[in-house]
N, C-alpha and C positions, 0 to 999 in steps of 0.2 A: 657382117654384123647381124644378119638374119640368124645365122647359126648361134651366135651369142644370145640373142633374144630368145630363141626357141629353147636353148639349153637351160637358161635360167627360169623361163616360164615353166618348163617341165619340173625343174627342181622345186620351184615354189608351189607347184601343184601336188607334189607327192611327199614333201618333207614336212610332216606334222610333228610338233613337239618342240619347236623353238629353233634357234639358229644353229645349235650344235647338231641338230638332226640333218642339216644340209651337208655335213662333213663327208659321210660316205658317198654322197652324190658328187661332191666336188672331187673326191679321190677318183671316182670313175670318170669324171669329166677330164681330169688331168691325164689319165691313161689313154682316153679316147682321142683327145684333141692335141695333147702335148702343148697346151697353152701355158702351162706352168708345171714345174716338177713337183714331186712329192715332198722334197725338201722345202720348196717355196710354199707348199700348202701349210706346213707347220708355221712358217712366218706369217702367212695370211691369217691363220687362226689366232696366233698370238697378237698381232696388230688389231684384229677385229675385236678381240676381247678387251683390249685396253683403250679403245677409242669409244667415244659416246655413241649411243644408238644401238639398234638391234644387231646382234652379231651376224645373223644371216645376211642382212642387207649390207653390212660392212664388208663381208667377204665377197659378195657379188660386186660391190663397188670396186674393190681392190682388183678382182680378176678382170672386170670390164676395163678398168684403167690400164692394167697391165697389157691387155690385148689390143685395145682400140682407143686408148687415150680418154679424154674427158667425156666424149660422146658415148664411148663404150661403158664407162662407169655409170653414166646416167641411165643408159639403156638396160644394162644388167640389173641395176637396182630396181628400176620400174618393172622389169620382167619378173623378178623374184617376188615382188610384192603384189603384182596384178592379180594372180589367182586368189589371194586372200581377200582383196577388195571385191572381186566378183562374187565370191562365196558369201561374204558378209552382206553385200547388197541384196542378193536374192534371199538369203535367210532373214534379213531384217524386214523385207517386204512380206515374206510369208508369215513371219511371227506377228507382224502388225495386223495382218488380215485375220489371223486366227488367235488373237490375244485372249479371247474369252472362251476358247475351247477348253473344256474340263480335262481332256486327256493331255493337252499341252501343258496346262497348269500343273498336272500331276508329274509330268516329266521334269519340269523345272523344280518342283518341290523335292524330287528325288535327287536331282543334280546338285542342289545347293549343299546338302551335307556331304555328298560325295566329293565335291571340289574342296570343301573345307577340310575333309580328311586327307586329301592328297597334299594340300598345302601344309597341313600339320605333319604329315609323314616326311616331307622335304625338310621342314623345320627341325624335326627330331633327328634326322640323319645329319644335318649340318651341326646341330648342337652336340651330338655324340662325337662328331669328328674332332672336336676340340680336345677330346680326352686322349688322343693319340699323339705321341711325340714329346716335345719339350715341356717339362713341368711348369717352368716359369711362364711360358706362353699360354699354357692351359689355364693357369690361375688368373693371368691378366685377361684372357678372353672371357673367362667365367665372370670376373669382376665387371668387365664392360657390359656383358649381357645382363647382369643383375641391375646395373645402373640404368641401362636403357629400358629394361622392363619397368623399373620403378618410375622413370620419367613418363613413360607411355601410359602407365596405369594411374598416375596421380591425377585427381580431378582437375586441378588447375592447369595441367599441361595438355589435357586432351584437346583443348581448343587452340593450341599453339600451331602455327603453320608448319608444314612438313619441312620446308627448308631450314627453319630454326632448329628443329630436332636433328636434322642431318648435320648441320653445322656443329651442334653440341656433340653429336656422336663422333664427328671427325676430331674435334678438340680432345675428347676423352681418349680416342685412339692414339693421338699424337702424344698426349701426356703419359699414357701407359706404354708408349713406344711399340705399338702393335703394327 
């Protein structure tokens, strides 16, 4: 169990960029420990993507359960998340102590548009991806996108709770058979 904890603590420490960033490390872990095969890794990824929660934690939970049962699942999940908690704890304390520092304010002033640009780039890539493939699917996807943009931008809907908007989006998707 110690090896399981240390393996996932290390993966959580070095895999920046979300759950899918853990995949190369899980592949290496598979080759090193033989806890699961590369074929099982594809199953782990697929199941982790379709279950609720962070993909990386879902994968750690699956591998932990596969190797050591329920306690392994708990331990692997905690080990993967622990480095992020430690980092956030120290960063939050440091930021709180230096919140009035002009240099730090400048860094955050620069990071805000940069993060907005990154989110916009991801959005553009996803939006452009609907134009590849089946024409009917493209038109339905574009129609759904326009409907959702209209709903989000209308003044009366801006104050609707997110779950209501998600439910409406799901209904539109079902009606359009997406």
